[in-house]
Steps between C-alpha positions, in 0.01 A plus 500: 500500500153637587176315428445691175838394366452142626176442311647647181800263506430176304787318671359592839158373391643161411687476830182597682300233319764238572511592872122490542461163330800354683359598840163352406671177394688488830169512686351230280804283566471563873145364492643159416680491837311717751641318804858542380458871434325556831793335677755710309315826566475416871868405525600822329296733720615321816868509407493858372320640804633272777705778662217752516331580828189309395707213361690461826182511710336238281827299485506489120835324516344198669203465264526198272175510306151639470368320807771659713429838341129472582584420864750785531300774328128566560258619237513878528356807335643844422443623856721219629781601263445873555725552806795367302402695190467828687846455648638421154329808356666705774843374394575173686653214301484121496167467673284300256737477203875489458500780247344838573186606312570730207143630500170431672186421305186662634182302536176605668399275786146432616519803730601727214849551646788465255712195557874505441597192303880453509647445153854368511738449205491126559120499504496683168747262342362170631128570550369806323676530166455138379129522581476853359638401160309172476163665562522676163542174309138436387463857374842499336456157340160564347504878450863570418411762240317691775773463761780597260330815369589803717170669406269202542463459878317723748671410827287628788699307758841665484539852642862558618565760767789742481486598868348220709458524873766327704538300819695623800813344352449692175387207287219559247154388610275468196270275303640217291360668188688819584849346495743528210639148525773568248638793696450356849604141441706497181238319292541646150219288354243585765316788327138393457305504175351844444752688711658671199170623356416874492251452785771360729647849549258755641540878518716613790226747594284207617627410845578144599231517768230625259382148436174574320663755271769244416228249411344759271831600342598143416161428345497825302843423348401143415175612335702700250648173365259258332759221494469389863462122494568400859414621850689404816385552857471235769215692664181419302324800653728714283388310189137546603562873544616564143159505324362731768803728478461535126142618546582719799796677346410488130465878433817567695691228312388637162614850589838383627560286189402785272719752686800274568456542875464264795274623776548843347879481510692522167644156431469383138427647160139599429316216327176634351474210256492239779255714696271514195530123456407448865197725458387291204544181703293646782224600259502152347470351850207725586708684756574179694864464408672182613860381514420275202423809293816684603730200465340278234798261488506421872589133550606426858448616858714375789327532837373302797192311384364340818345619825242775463630568148358166386153653539556776245798420276319265258256772392745785549718344231238601245594864563848422370406274207346157468827341391713631785685236703520556876805340663523460878745690714713308751379365833741711700541768764765761554642257756558220251356286219272198534411400143512625141337387177736293287248486216181675391275367774253783567530503880758264649874446526754253629694555825830685472697210645842657448416812701366387836393216724123497464264355760122501509220473753134428428324836479231381743760483776627790709873553473691446823875475557487120502226434243599192295574586139478326163741496207420547132456128426242473781262764365159402363329649196203717595629578851617836635814549708689764693833555323814509718855544374861533612783647296859614523394866527418452869130412514449166675177298492334824403121515489428796277122471508434362152279199434549289187270251333640191332353473151668182381841335474728584208873484429518246783370725780183669622396798291340776703320832467453790737174454693504811717636630825471292814256758637204343675158656541362343814199656670325179609742215445468506119876553445460610141814529289533724197522205263178350633308824463630562147397149393156544659444829318619344176267202542199721565578724203550207263170344606315809381721606210590825676826697500654752736776755465606440860371393840574544869328422827478576871323342795294694757287416805123513464231589749447129566843447657608324187726623221444543129724536197443779253648449154561813296512407132527709188293327228633523146141553386200591715348219706129465562377463856424137428856440381639672808285289730593178322867594502484554877333164559749316277791680665370401844488136392842512336658648813354214701644251252845661524507539879355255755534777759281732294245224452487434875476870587205537262326191636540619858375850420831671576523626141202642317435486126759713318405820320613609154560870438522587130728798443489748209736460208864597564462498879808285548699706250416827673601343829831378349575846365420667830733259678786565258431872519540483878868414454520122461698351212273342235677165521399478867131585451362153447159338505371477856247221558445547874426867562433512872634854552188723523675794334608288201151354471342844508740635240405221261127463567396832655350308790597529867480178698269569793721319750829320518493121478651280764698313240849382433624600155874471531796325351535140612833535670750291683494545872863611505456866411698632792828340412655227291547191707797277440 
């Protein structure tokens, strides 16, 4: 049964609803006994993978608890796992996991190279699918009429490939959003909301690598239907792009709707009545058409709501309708889940205790193989932590580079939100993390009642042998020079409050007063479109807070840095990147 047939089957809908709510309830129940579930997950991954090459080296069979596991296995990043993974991708078996990967998820690392994340059948059954179903629960529970309607959801996340690239062993290597889970893993209920809508099937004439044209085609088809009530995409930059895309492509969209074409290719029946209605809407809006005009019944958006997105999502929501609810996407990577929302909290979720053994390290600390770790019950509200996890799929004490912030404690455990990557900007000992910079920008904006559509920064040396941060911001409305100056001063102070290292560097003259560069409207959107047009999948083109690459800075701002800074702006990594130690 394809996704179109699945979403038209009322019996399938009920089974889907039951599965989603049951998986959510299982996670809620697990929160009542986090220690017991951590022990069971650890015992399972040790027993299942004891006879693998890694399991034998680490003596999984002799491990009797988490303390033994910590002693036997160091904290390690992707590079430490990579030698095993590359051998697996070439066809070797029983290296990290007892069962061979069925596919490999792709994920862009900090160098831009595509990782190969092994995805085994056991990982899918024990780790991925329970989390995957449960993450839909808040949307399903409170917006069931939207979820159940095949024509109500614009899913920008899912884009299955018919001919993905493969590893040396012939296994597909593709993004998680490009996988047909029903076909690959026998999950008949796995089709996502919106995947049976007319905009889920694009004209064959638009190639799978024509990413920008596919973005246009999906939007053009959705615009033809006024009944869209929900939007799904974990990447908030794709939500932010929609109002700009409507303006950018409006004449083209109108022509395609009127002619029944998509990007000029025959696809549907001509629809002159809808085209005329859209023209009237545009005239009513004074030519500034918004998603709220096109889809007047829009009710819910599911996307990541923290990190850089927290700077622009509150006001961006107005483009979609004042009454629209924004639900948070999961705190997760292609490598595995950390937390998902079990209710309608706007930013945070509870740890997925049934999926992995989660450990945490204070974000202020550098990760080393033997860095002491904390467990969920030891986390403090308001603190940020490196997230580390181990699961049966063959990733052990894996530091994926995400930092989480504990918001509060709910359902018996710490509830956490994504705070940013573990990237540090460190020109003069300031050791600024993404989360600190986002909070500083937010504090400065709130003090003046200002808003931005996005922001980024870089640090450069000055003529005084010091360094200085430049913040490129795109104001929602024009700022006066006085507002810009006051924003810069408040930002400087807020950065010092967030980071003792920044405060010291400023006091000692190693960092000069930061500079604010106000960009013209749509600068970030043009940059996003250019990036997608260069051949990168839209789901992977995310907000970039630290933009140290001179070429990327020039593309966004039009300015060439005069010299290269002597600065570290790199992932905080374990010091085990050559090989996994056991």
